[in-house]
mmCIF file of the N, C-alpha and C atoms, coordinates in Angstrom:
data_MODEL
# 
_entry.id   MODEL 
# 
loop_
_atom_site.group_PDB 
_atom_site.id 
_atom_site.type_symbol 
_atom_site.label_atom_id 
_atom_site.label_alt_id 
_atom_site.label_comp_id 
_atom_site.label_asym_id 
_atom_site.label_entity_id 
_atom_site.label_seq_id 
_atom_site.pdbx_PDB_ins_code 
_atom_site.Cartn_x 
_atom_site.Cartn_y 
_atom_site.Cartn_z 
_atom_site.occupancy 
_atom_site.B_iso_or_equiv 
_atom_site.pdbx_formal_charge 
_atom_site.auth_seq_id 
_atom_site.auth_comp_id 
_atom_site.auth_asym_id 
_atom_site.auth_atom_id 
_atom_site.pdbx_PDB_model_num 
ATOM 1   N N  . MET A 1 1  ? 0.831   -1.146 -0.160  1.00 0.00 ? 1  MET A N  1 
ATOM 2   C CA . MET A 1 1  ? 0.105   -0.096 -0.024  1.00 0.00 ? 1  MET A CA 1 
ATOM 3   C C  . MET A 1 1  ? 0.822   1.374  0.038   1.00 0.00 ? 1  MET A C  1 
ATOM 4   N N  . VAL A 1 2  ? 2.086   1.149  0.555   1.00 0.00 ? 2  VAL A N  1 
ATOM 5   C CA . VAL A 1 2  ? 3.057   2.412  0.616   1.00 0.00 ? 2  VAL A CA 1 
ATOM 6   C C  . VAL A 1 2  ? 3.453   2.659  -0.804  1.00 0.00 ? 2  VAL A C  1 
ATOM 7   N N  . HIS A 1 3  ? 3.664   1.698  -1.887  1.00 0.00 ? 3  HIS A N  1 
ATOM 8   C CA . HIS A 1 3  ? 3.742   2.181  -2.931  1.00 0.00 ? 3  HIS A CA 1 
ATOM 9   C C  . HIS A 1 3  ? 2.552   2.854  -3.811  1.00 0.00 ? 3  HIS A C  1 
ATOM 10  N N  . PHE A 1 4  ? 1.141   2.431  -3.488  1.00 0.00 ? 4  PHE A N  1 
ATOM 11  C CA . PHE A 1 4  ? 0.178   3.015  -4.086  1.00 0.00 ? 4  PHE A CA 1 
ATOM 12  C C  . PHE A 1 4  ? 0.367   4.566  -3.675  1.00 0.00 ? 4  PHE A C  1 
ATOM 13  N N  . ASN A 1 5  ? 0.182   4.760  -2.449  1.00 0.00 ? 5  ASN A N  1 
ATOM 14  C CA . ASN A 1 5  ? 0.069   6.011  -1.966  1.00 0.00 ? 5  ASN A CA 1 
ATOM 15  C C  . ASN A 1 5  ? 1.139   7.053  -2.419  1.00 0.00 ? 5  ASN A C  1 
ATOM 16  N N  . ALA A 1 6  ? 2.375   6.421  -2.781  1.00 0.00 ? 6  ALA A N  1 
ATOM 17  C CA . ALA A 1 6  ? 3.391   7.298  -3.275  1.00 0.00 ? 6  ALA A CA 1 
ATOM 18  C C  . ALA A 1 6  ? 3.037   7.842  -4.539  1.00 0.00 ? 6  ALA A C  1 
ATOM 19  N N  . GLY A 1 7  ? 2.645   6.700  -5.729  1.00 0.00 ? 7  GLY A N  1 
ATOM 20  C CA . GLY A 1 7  ? 2.184   7.300  -7.054  1.00 0.00 ? 7  GLY A CA 1 
ATOM 21  C C  . GLY A 1 7  ? 1.264   8.090  -6.757  1.00 0.00 ? 7  GLY A C  1 
ATOM 22  N N  . ARG A 1 8  ? 0.184   8.245  -5.815  1.00 0.00 ? 8  ARG A N  1 
ATOM 23  C CA . ARG A 1 8  ? -0.848  9.173  -5.995  1.00 0.00 ? 8  ARG A CA 1 
ATOM 24  C C  . ARG A 1 8  ? -0.287  10.484 -5.642  1.00 0.00 ? 8  ARG A C  1 
ATOM 25  N N  . ARG A 1 9  ? 0.725   10.459 -4.691  1.00 0.00 ? 9  ARG A N  1 
ATOM 26  C CA . ARG A 1 9  ? 1.454   11.863 -4.264  1.00 0.00 ? 9  ARG A CA 1 
ATOM 27  C C  . ARG A 1 9  ? 2.008   12.782 -5.584  1.00 0.00 ? 9  ARG A C  1 
ATOM 28  N N  . SER A 1 10 ? 2.501   12.140 -6.385  1.00 0.00 ? 10 SER A N  1 
ATOM 29  C CA . SER A 1 10 ? 3.118   12.525 -7.588  1.00 0.00 ? 10 SER A CA 1 
ATOM 30  C C  . SER A 1 10 ? 2.159   13.102 -8.673  1.00 0.00 ? 10 SER A C  1 
ATOM 31  N N  . CYS A 1 11 ? 0.975   12.276 -8.815  1.00 0.00 ? 11 CYS A N  1 
ATOM 32  C CA . CYS A 1 11 ? -0.043  13.074 -9.373  1.00 0.00 ? 11 CYS A CA 1 
ATOM 33  C C  . CYS A 1 11 ? -0.389  14.220 -8.955  1.00 0.00 ? 11 CYS A C  1 
ATOM 34  N N  . TYR A 1 12 ? -0.644  14.577 -7.649  1.00 0.00 ? 12 TYR A N  1 
ATOM 35  C CA . TYR A 1 12 ? -0.954  15.742 -7.059  1.00 0.00 ? 12 TYR A CA 1 
ATOM 36  C C  . TYR A 1 12 ? 0.274   16.925 -7.316  1.00 0.00 ? 12 TYR A C  1 
ATOM 37  N N  . GLY A 1 13 ? 1.395   16.678 -7.453  1.00 0.00 ? 13 GLY A N  1 
ATOM 38  C CA . GLY A 1 13 ? 2.388   17.639 -8.032  1.00 0.00 ? 13 GLY A CA 1 
ATOM 39  C C  . GLY A 1 13 ? 2.226   18.189 -9.415  1.00 0.00 ? 13 GLY A C  1 
ATOM 40  N N  . GLN A 1 14 ? 1.949   17.008 -10.144 1.00 0.00 ? 14 GLN A N  1 
ATOM 41  C CA . GLN A 1 14 ? 1.678   17.274 -11.721 1.00 0.00 ? 14 GLN A CA 1 
ATOM 42  C C  . GLN A 1 14 ? 0.728   18.180 -11.998 1.00 0.00 ? 14 GLN A C  1 
ATOM 43  N N  . ALA A 1 15 ? -0.618  17.811 -11.124 1.00 0.00 ? 15 ALA A N  1 
ATOM 44  C CA . ALA A 1 15 ? -1.607  18.884 -11.313 1.00 0.00 ? 15 ALA A CA 1 
ATOM 45  C C  . ALA A 1 15 ? -1.391  20.089 -10.877 1.00 0.00 ? 15 ALA A C  1 
ATOM 46  N N  . THR A 1 16 ? -0.547  20.436 -9.722  1.00 0.00 ? 16 THR A N  1 
ATOM 47  C CA . THR A 1 16 ? -0.314  21.772 -9.175  1.00 0.00 ? 16 THR A CA 1 
ATOM 48  C C  . THR A 1 16 ? 0.331   22.512 -10.201 1.00 0.00 ? 16 THR A C  1 
ATOM 49  N N  . LEU A 1 17 ? 1.754   21.654 -10.871 1.00 0.00 ? 17 LEU A N  1 
ATOM 50  C CA . LEU A 1 17 ? 2.270   22.043 -11.956 1.00 0.00 ? 17 LEU A CA 1 
ATOM 51  C C  . LEU A 1 17 ? 1.477   22.609 -13.175 1.00 0.00 ? 17 LEU A C  1 
ATOM 52  N N  . GLU A 1 18 ? 0.436   21.824 -13.570 1.00 0.00 ? 18 GLU A N  1 
ATOM 53  C CA . GLU A 1 18 ? -0.080  22.100 -14.735 1.00 0.00 ? 18 GLU A CA 1 
ATOM 54  C C  . GLU A 1 18 ? -1.188  23.492 -14.453 1.00 0.00 ? 18 GLU A C  1 
ATOM 55  N N  . TYR A 1 19 ? -1.608  23.313 -13.238 1.00 0.00 ? 19 TYR A N  1 
ATOM 56  C CA . TYR A 1 19 ? -2.654  24.570 -12.789 1.00 0.00 ? 19 TYR A CA 1 
ATOM 57  C C  . TYR A 1 19 ? -1.690  25.812 -12.706 1.00 0.00 ? 19 TYR A C  1 
ATOM 58  N N  . ALA A 1 20 ? -0.522  25.798 -12.335 1.00 0.00 ? 20 ALA A N  1 
ATOM 59  C CA . ALA A 1 20 ? 0.394   26.821 -12.476 1.00 0.00 ? 20 ALA A CA 1 
ATOM 60  C C  . ALA A 1 20 ? 0.556   27.320 -13.692 1.00 0.00 ? 20 ALA A C  1 
ATOM 61  N N  . LEU A 1 21 ? 0.715   26.410 -14.495 1.00 0.00 ? 21 LEU A N  1 
ATOM 62  C CA . LEU A 1 21 ? 1.129   26.584 -16.043 1.00 0.00 ? 21 LEU A CA 1 
ATOM 63  C C  . LEU A 1 21 ? -0.042  27.608 -16.593 1.00 0.00 ? 21 LEU A C  1 
ATOM 64  N N  . VAL A 1 22 ? -1.119  26.811 -16.502 1.00 0.00 ? 22 VAL A N  1 
ATOM 65  C CA . VAL A 1 22 ? -2.305  27.219 -17.389 1.00 0.00 ? 22 VAL A CA 1 
ATOM 66  C C  . VAL A 1 22 ? -2.737  28.622 -16.620 1.00 0.00 ? 22 VAL A C  1 
ATOM 67  N N  . THR A 1 23 ? -2.374  28.787 -15.214 1.00 0.00 ? 23 THR A N  1 
ATOM 68  C CA . THR A 1 23 ? -2.792  30.318 -14.908 1.00 0.00 ? 23 THR A CA 1 
ATOM 69  C C  . THR A 1 23 ? -2.039  31.119 -15.511 1.00 0.00 ? 23 THR A C  1 
ATOM 70  N N  . SER A 1 24 ? -0.620  30.987 -15.249 1.00 0.00 ? 24 SER A N  1 
ATOM 71  C CA . SER A 1 24 ? 0.200   31.873 -15.669 1.00 0.00 ? 24 SER A CA 1 
ATOM 72  C C  . SER A 1 24 ? -0.103  32.325 -17.448 1.00 0.00 ? 24 SER A C  1 
ATOM 73  N N  . ALA A 1 25 ? -0.387  31.230 -18.189 1.00 0.00 ? 25 ALA A N  1 
ATOM 74  C CA . ALA A 1 25 ? -0.452  31.707 -19.476 1.00 0.00 ? 25 ALA A CA 1 
ATOM 75  C C  . ALA A 1 25 ? -1.591  32.404 -19.767 1.00 0.00 ? 25 ALA A C  1 
ATOM 76  N N  . LEU A 1 26 ? -2.839  32.273 -18.924 1.00 0.00 ? 26 LEU A N  1 
ATOM 77  C CA . LEU A 1 26 ? -4.095  32.859 -19.144 1.00 0.00 ? 26 LEU A CA 1 
ATOM 78  C C  . LEU A 1 26 ? -3.857  34.451 -18.538 1.00 0.00 ? 26 LEU A C  1 
ATOM 79  N N  . LEU A 1 27 ? -2.812  34.355 -17.508 1.00 0.00 ? 27 LEU A N  1 
ATOM 80  C CA . LEU A 1 27 ? -2.579  35.877 -16.915 1.00 0.00 ? 27 LEU A CA 1 
ATOM 81  C C  . LEU A 1 27 ? -1.948  36.605 -17.900 1.00 0.00 ? 27 LEU A C  1 
ATOM 82  N N  . ALA A 1 28 ? -1.025  36.125 -19.174 1.00 0.00 ? 28 ALA A N  1 
ATOM 83  C CA . ALA A 1 28 ? -0.357  36.532 -19.842 1.00 0.00 ? 28 ALA A CA 1 
ATOM 84  C C  . ALA A 1 28 ? -1.201  37.042 -20.966 1.00 0.00 ? 28 ALA A C  1 
ATOM 85  N N  . VAL A 1 29 ? -2.040  36.001 -21.382 1.00 0.00 ? 29 VAL A N  1 
ATOM 86  C CA . VAL A 1 29 ? -3.456  36.562 -22.314 1.00 0.00 ? 29 VAL A CA 1 
ATOM 87  C C  . VAL A 1 29 ? -4.229  37.890 -22.040 1.00 0.00 ? 29 VAL A C  1 
ATOM 88  N N  . LEU A 1 30 ? -4.553  37.926 -20.553 1.00 0.00 ? 30 LEU A N  1 
ATOM 89  C CA . LEU A 1 30 ? -5.355  39.051 -20.182 1.00 0.00 ? 30 LEU A CA 1 
ATOM 90  C C  . LEU A 1 30 ? -4.590  40.224 -20.340 1.00 0.00 ? 30 LEU A C  1 
ATOM 91  N N  . ILE A 1 31 ? -2.975  40.085 -20.057 1.00 0.00 ? 31 ILE A N  1 
ATOM 92  C CA . ILE A 1 31 ? -2.466  41.322 -20.010 1.00 0.00 ? 31 ILE A CA 1 
ATOM 93  C C  . ILE A 1 31 ? -2.107  41.766 -21.035 1.00 0.00 ? 31 ILE A C  1 
ATOM 94  N N  . ALA A 1 32 ? -1.971  40.794 -22.254 1.00 0.00 ? 32 ALA A N  1 
ATOM 95  C CA . ALA A 1 32 ? -1.975  41.342 -23.684 1.00 0.00 ? 32 ALA A CA 1 
ATOM 96  C C  . ALA A 1 32 ? -3.171  42.045 -24.142 1.00 0.00 ? 32 ALA A C  1 
ATOM 97  N N  . PHE A 1 33 ? -4.519  41.341 -23.748 1.00 0.00 ? 33 PHE A N  1 
ATOM 98  C CA . PHE A 1 33 ? -5.527  41.997 -24.240 1.00 0.00 ? 33 PHE A CA 1 
ATOM 99  C C  . PHE A 1 33 ? -5.800  43.393 -23.501 1.00 0.00 ? 33 PHE A C  1 
ATOM 100 N N  . GLY A 1 34 ? -5.131  43.527 -22.337 1.00 0.00 ? 34 GLY A N  1 
ATOM 101 C CA . GLY A 1 34 ? -5.208  44.996 -21.582 1.00 0.00 ? 34 GLY A CA 1 
ATOM 102 C C  . GLY A 1 34 ? -4.435  46.050 -22.424 1.00 0.00 ? 34 GLY A C  1 
ATOM 103 N N  . VAL A 1 35 ? -3.252  45.332 -22.757 1.00 0.00 ? 35 VAL A N  1 
ATOM 104 C CA . VAL A 1 35 ? -2.406  46.281 -23.467 1.00 0.00 ? 35 VAL A CA 1 
ATOM 105 C C  . VAL A 1 35 ? -2.920  46.733 -25.085 1.00 0.00 ? 35 VAL A C  1 
ATOM 106 N N  . MET A 1 36 ? -3.674  45.710 -25.686 1.00 0.00 ? 36 MET A N  1 
ATOM 107 C CA . MET A 1 36 ? -4.060  46.180 -26.609 1.00 0.00 ? 36 MET A CA 1 
ATOM 108 C C  . MET A 1 36 ? -5.431  46.940 -26.724 1.00 0.00 ? 36 MET A C  1 
ATOM 109 N N  . PHE A 1 37 ? -6.216  46.717 -25.664 1.00 0.00 ? 37 PHE A N  1 
ATOM 110 C CA . PHE A 1 37 ? -7.193  47.736 -25.345 1.00 0.00 ? 37 PHE A CA 1 
ATOM 111 C C  . PHE A 1 37 ? -6.746  49.161 -25.209 1.00 0.00 ? 37 PHE A C  1 
ATOM 112 N N  . HIS A 1 38 ? -5.592  49.337 -24.182 1.00 0.00 ? 38 HIS A N  1 
ATOM 113 C CA . HIS A 1 38 ? -5.236  50.623 -24.030 1.00 0.00 ? 38 HIS A CA 1 
ATOM 114 C C  . HIS A 1 38 ? -4.519  51.207 -25.422 1.00 0.00 ? 38 HIS A C  1 
ATOM 115 N N  . ALA A 1 39 ? -3.854  50.454 -26.099 1.00 0.00 ? 39 ALA A N  1 
ATOM 116 C CA . ALA A 1 39 ? -3.470  51.049 -27.301 1.00 0.00 ? 39 ALA A CA 1 
ATOM 117 C C  . ALA A 1 39 ? -4.582  51.366 -28.444 1.00 0.00 ? 39 ALA A C  1 
ATOM 118 N N  . CYS A 1 40 ? -5.370  50.727 -28.488 1.00 0.00 ? 40 CYS A N  1 
ATOM 119 C CA . CYS A 1 40 ? -6.696  51.078 -29.314 1.00 0.00 ? 40 CYS A CA 1 
ATOM 120 C C  . CYS A 1 40 ? -7.336  52.396 -28.779 1.00 0.00 ? 40 CYS A C  1 
ATOM 121 N N  . ASN A 1 41 ? -7.416  52.442 -27.703 1.00 0.00 ? 41 ASN A N  1 
ATOM 122 C CA . ASN A 1 41 ? -8.192  53.677 -26.988 1.00 0.00 ? 41 ASN A CA 1 
ATOM 123 C C  . ASN A 1 41 ? -7.185  54.806 -26.782 1.00 0.00 ? 41 ASN A C  1 
ATOM 124 N N  . GLU A 1 42 ? -5.940  54.780 -27.149 1.00 0.00 ? 42 GLU A N  1 
ATOM 125 C CA . GLU A 1 42 ? -5.232  55.911 -27.524 1.00 0.00 ? 42 GLU A CA 1 
ATOM 126 C C  . GLU A 1 42 ? -4.835  56.314 -28.713 1.00 0.00 ? 42 GLU A C  1 
ATOM 127 N N  . GLY A 1 43 ? -5.181  55.141 -29.837 1.00 0.00 ? 43 GLY A N  1 
ATOM 128 C CA . GLY A 1 43 ? -5.044  55.463 -31.261 1.00 0.00 ? 43 GLY A CA 1 
ATOM 129 C C  . GLY A 1 43 ? -3.577  55.212 -31.730 1.00 0.00 ? 43 GLY A C  1 
ATOM 130 N N  . VAL A 1 44 ? -2.993  54.276 -31.060 1.00 0.00 ? 44 VAL A N  1 
ATOM 131 C CA . VAL A 1 44 ? -1.757  54.012 -31.229 1.00 0.00 ? 44 VAL A CA 1 
ATOM 132 C C  . VAL A 1 44 ? -1.559  53.102 -32.551 1.00 0.00 ? 44 VAL A C  1 
ATOM 133 N N  . LEU A 1 45 ? -2.506  52.239 -32.587 1.00 0.00 ? 45 LEU A N  1 
ATOM 134 C CA . LEU A 1 45 ? -2.507  51.476 -33.716 1.00 0.00 ? 45 LEU A CA 1 
ATOM 135 C C  . LEU A 1 45 ? -3.109  51.986 -35.033 1.00 0.00 ? 45 LEU A C  1 
ATOM 136 N N  . VAL A 1 46 ? -3.927  53.293 -34.875 1.00 0.00 ? 46 VAL A N  1 
ATOM 137 C CA . VAL A 1 46 ? -4.349  53.673 -35.917 1.00 0.00 ? 46 VAL A CA 1 
ATOM 138 C C  . VAL A 1 46 ? -3.056  54.645 -36.418 1.00 0.00 ? 46 VAL A C  1 
ATOM 139 N N  . HIS A 1 47 ? -2.630  55.178 -35.697 1.00 0.00 ? 47 HIS A N  1 
ATOM 140 C CA . HIS A 1 47 ? -1.222  56.067 -36.012 1.00 0.00 ? 47 HIS A CA 1 
ATOM 141 C C  . HIS A 1 47 ? -0.256  55.249 -36.718 1.00 0.00 ? 47 HIS A C  1 
ATOM 142 N N  . TYR A 1 48 ? -0.045  53.990 -36.406 1.00 0.00 ? 48 TYR A N  1 
ATOM 143 C CA . TYR A 1 48 ? 0.910   53.165 -36.914 1.00 0.00 ? 48 TYR A CA 1 
ATOM 144 C C  . TYR A 1 48 ? 0.587   52.677 -38.339 1.00 0.00 ? 48 TYR A C  1 
ATOM 145 N N  . ALA A 1 49 ? -0.776  52.134 -38.138 1.00 0.00 ? 49 ALA A N  1 
ATOM 146 C CA . ALA A 1 49 ? -1.307  51.985 -39.494 1.00 0.00 ? 49 ALA A CA 1 
ATOM 147 C C  . ALA A 1 49 ? -1.465  52.969 -40.535 1.00 0.00 ? 49 ALA A C  1 
ATOM 148 N N  . LEU A 1 50 ? -1.556  54.410 -40.179 1.00 0.00 ? 50 LEU A N  1 
ATOM 149 C CA . LEU A 1 50 ? -1.538  55.082 -41.317 1.00 0.00 ? 50 LEU A CA 1 
ATOM 150 C C  . LEU A 1 50 ? -0.041  55.769 -41.624 1.00 0.00 ? 50 LEU A C  1 
ATOM 151 N N  . GLU A 1 51 ? 0.774   55.613 -40.781 1.00 0.00 ? 51 GLU A N  1 
ATOM 152 C CA . GLU A 1 51 ? 2.010   55.958 -40.858 1.00 0.00 ? 51 GLU A CA 1 
ATOM 153 C C  . GLU A 1 51 ? 2.745   55.070 -41.898 1.00 0.00 ? 51 GLU A C  1 
ATOM 154 N N  . HIS A 1 52 ? 2.515   54.120 -41.513 1.00 0.00 ? 52 HIS A N  1 
ATOM 155 C CA . HIS A 1 52 ? 3.377   52.514 -42.515 1.00 0.00 ? 52 HIS A CA 1 
ATOM 156 C C  . HIS A 1 52 ? 2.389   51.909 -43.743 1.00 0.00 ? 52 HIS A C  1 
ATOM 157 N N  . ALA A 1 53 ? 1.394   52.916 -43.997 1.00 0.00 ? 53 ALA A N  1 
ATOM 158 C CA . ALA A 1 53 ? 0.471   52.497 -45.174 1.00 0.00 ? 53 ALA A CA 1 
ATOM 159 C C  . ALA A 1 53 ? 1.244   52.818 -46.616 1.00 0.00 ? 53 ALA A C  1 
ATOM 160 N N  . SER A 1 54 ? 1.305   51.956 -47.380 1.00 0.00 ? 54 SER A N  1 
ATOM 161 C CA . SER A 1 54 ? 1.985   52.337 -48.673 1.00 0.00 ? 54 SER A CA 1 
ATOM 162 C C  . SER A 1 54 ? 0.877   53.449 -49.475 1.00 0.00 ? 54 SER A C  1 
ATOM 163 N N  . HIS A 1 55 ? -0.281  53.322 -49.326 1.00 0.00 ? 55 HIS A N  1 
ATOM 164 C CA . HIS A 1 55 ? -1.233  54.022 -49.933 1.00 0.00 ? 55 HIS A CA 1 
ATOM 165 C C  . HIS A 1 55 ? -2.492  54.715 -49.218 1.00 0.00 ? 55 HIS A C  1 
ATOM 166 N N  . ARG A 1 56 ? -1.580  55.973 -48.898 1.00 0.00 ? 56 ARG A N  1 
ATOM 167 C CA . ARG A 1 56 ? -2.467  56.745 -47.823 1.00 0.00 ? 56 ARG A CA 1 
ATOM 168 C C  . ARG A 1 56 ? -3.512  57.367 -48.788 1.00 0.00 ? 56 ARG A C  1 
ATOM 169 N N  . MET A 1 57 ? -4.586  57.840 -48.088 1.00 0.00 ? 57 MET A N  1 
ATOM 170 C CA . MET A 1 57 ? -5.503  58.626 -48.819 1.00 0.00 ? 57 MET A CA 1 
ATOM 171 C C  . MET A 1 57 ? -5.123  60.102 -48.936 1.00 0.00 ? 57 MET A C  1 
ATOM 172 N N  . HIS A 1 58 ? -5.121  60.801 -49.801 1.00 0.00 ? 58 HIS A N  1 
ATOM 173 C CA . HIS A 1 58 ? -4.498  62.431 -49.985 1.00 0.00 ? 58 HIS A CA 1 
ATOM 174 C C  . HIS A 1 58 ? -5.821  63.090 -50.348 1.00 0.00 ? 58 HIS A C  1 
ATOM 175 N N  . VAL A 1 59 ? -6.079  64.116 -50.115 1.00 0.00 ? 59 VAL A N  1 
ATOM 176 C CA . VAL A 1 59 ? -6.719  65.254 -50.507 1.00 0.00 ? 59 VAL A CA 1 
ATOM 177 C C  . VAL A 1 59 ? -6.313  65.574 -51.783 1.00 0.00 ? 59 VAL A C  1 
ATOM 178 N N  . GLU A 1 60 ? -7.261  65.742 -52.649 1.00 0.00 ? 60 GLU A N  1 
ATOM 179 C CA . GLU A 1 60 ? -7.017  66.083 -54.156 1.00 0.00 ? 60 GLU A CA 1 
ATOM 180 C C  . GLU A 1 60 ? -7.065  67.664 -54.267 1.00 0.00 ? 60 GLU A C  1 
ATOM 181 N N  . ASP A 1 61 ? -6.578  68.260 -55.528 1.00 0.00 ? 61 ASP A N  1 
ATOM 182 C CA . ASP A 1 61 ? -6.441  69.673 -55.411 1.00 0.00 ? 61 ASP A CA 1 
ATOM 183 C C  . ASP A 1 61 ? -8.024  70.549 -54.945 1.00 0.00 ? 61 ASP A C  1 
ATOM 184 N N  . ASP A 1 62 ? -9.040  69.556 -55.796 1.00 0.00 ? 62 ASP A N  1 
ATOM 185 C CA . ASP A 1 62 ? -10.731 70.219 -55.768 1.00 0.00 ? 62 ASP A CA 1 
ATOM 186 C C  . ASP A 1 62 ? -11.069 69.947 -54.120 1.00 0.00 ? 62 ASP A C  1 
ATOM 187 N N  . GLY A 1 63 ? -10.329 69.373 -53.511 1.00 0.00 ? 63 GLY A N  1 
ATOM 188 C CA . GLY A 1 63 ? -11.077 68.926 -52.115 1.00 0.00 ? 63 GLY A CA 1 
ATOM 189 C C  . GLY A 1 63 ? -11.417 67.770 -51.650 1.00 0.00 ? 63 GLY A C  1 
ATOM 190 N N  . THR A 1 64 ? -11.654 67.057 -52.696 1.00 0.00 ? 64 THR A N  1 
ATOM 191 C CA . THR A 1 64 ? -12.363 65.314 -52.673 1.00 0.00 ? 64 THR A CA 1 
ATOM 192 C C  . THR A 1 64 ? -11.426 64.636 -52.132 1.00 0.00 ? 64 THR A C  1 
ATOM 193 N N  . ILE A 1 65 ? -11.602 63.596 -51.361 1.00 0.00 ? 65 ILE A N  1 
ATOM 194 C CA . ILE A 1 65 ? -10.535 62.572 -51.135 1.00 0.00 ? 65 ILE A CA 1 
ATOM 195 C C  . ILE A 1 65 ? -10.851 61.370 -51.796 1.00 0.00 ? 65 ILE A C  1 
ATOM 196 N N  . SER A 1 66 ? -9.717  60.779 -52.396 1.00 0.00 ? 66 SER A N  1 
ATOM 197 C CA . SER A 1 66 ? -9.633  59.608 -53.181 1.00 0.00 ? 66 SER A CA 1 
ATOM 198 C C  . SER A 1 66 ? -10.772 58.448 -52.760 1.00 0.00 ? 66 SER A C  1 
ATOM 199 N N  . VAL A 1 67 ? -11.147 58.038 -53.846 1.00 0.00 ? 67 VAL A N  1 
ATOM 200 C CA . VAL A 1 67 ? -12.203 56.919 -53.450 1.00 0.00 ? 67 VAL A CA 1 
ATOM 201 C C  . VAL A 1 67 ? -11.672 55.646 -53.367 1.00 0.00 ? 67 VAL A C  1 
ATOM 202 N N  . LEU A 1 68 ? -10.603 55.551 -54.258 1.00 0.00 ? 68 LEU A N  1 
ATOM 203 C CA . LEU A 1 68 ? -9.795  54.276 -54.465 1.00 0.00 ? 68 LEU A CA 1 
ATOM 204 C C  . LEU A 1 68 ? -8.868  54.103 -53.019 1.00 0.00 ? 68 LEU A C  1 
ATOM 205 N N  . CYS A 1 69 ? -9.002  52.883 -52.389 1.00 0.00 ? 69 CYS A N  1 
ATOM 206 C CA . CYS A 1 69 ? -7.927  52.645 -51.140 1.00 0.00 ? 69 CYS A CA 1 
ATOM 207 C C  . CYS A 1 69 ? -6.957  51.646 -51.587 1.00 0.00 ? 69 CYS A C  1 
ATOM 208 N N  . TYR A 1 70 ? -6.894  51.164 -52.761 1.00 0.00 ? 70 TYR A N  1 
ATOM 209 C CA . TYR A 1 70 ? -5.874  50.298 -52.888 1.00 0.00 ? 70 TYR A CA 1 
ATOM 210 C C  . TYR A 1 70 ? -4.869  50.777 -54.143 1.00 0.00 ? 70 TYR A C  1 
# 
């Protein structure tokens, strides 16, 4: 019986390790979503998209905006 109890103890350690790994992975995902949310609210992503777009929309001479985006 001693051997049976020793085997069950190792399973508890594995479950604790798996819980710690999954919890830290979920925490990392939540932090990443928080960073993305704040970046979207501050307009950082829109600024980067407009800055690095190869085809920005420009105002023509007569004041109209180009209809073609591509």
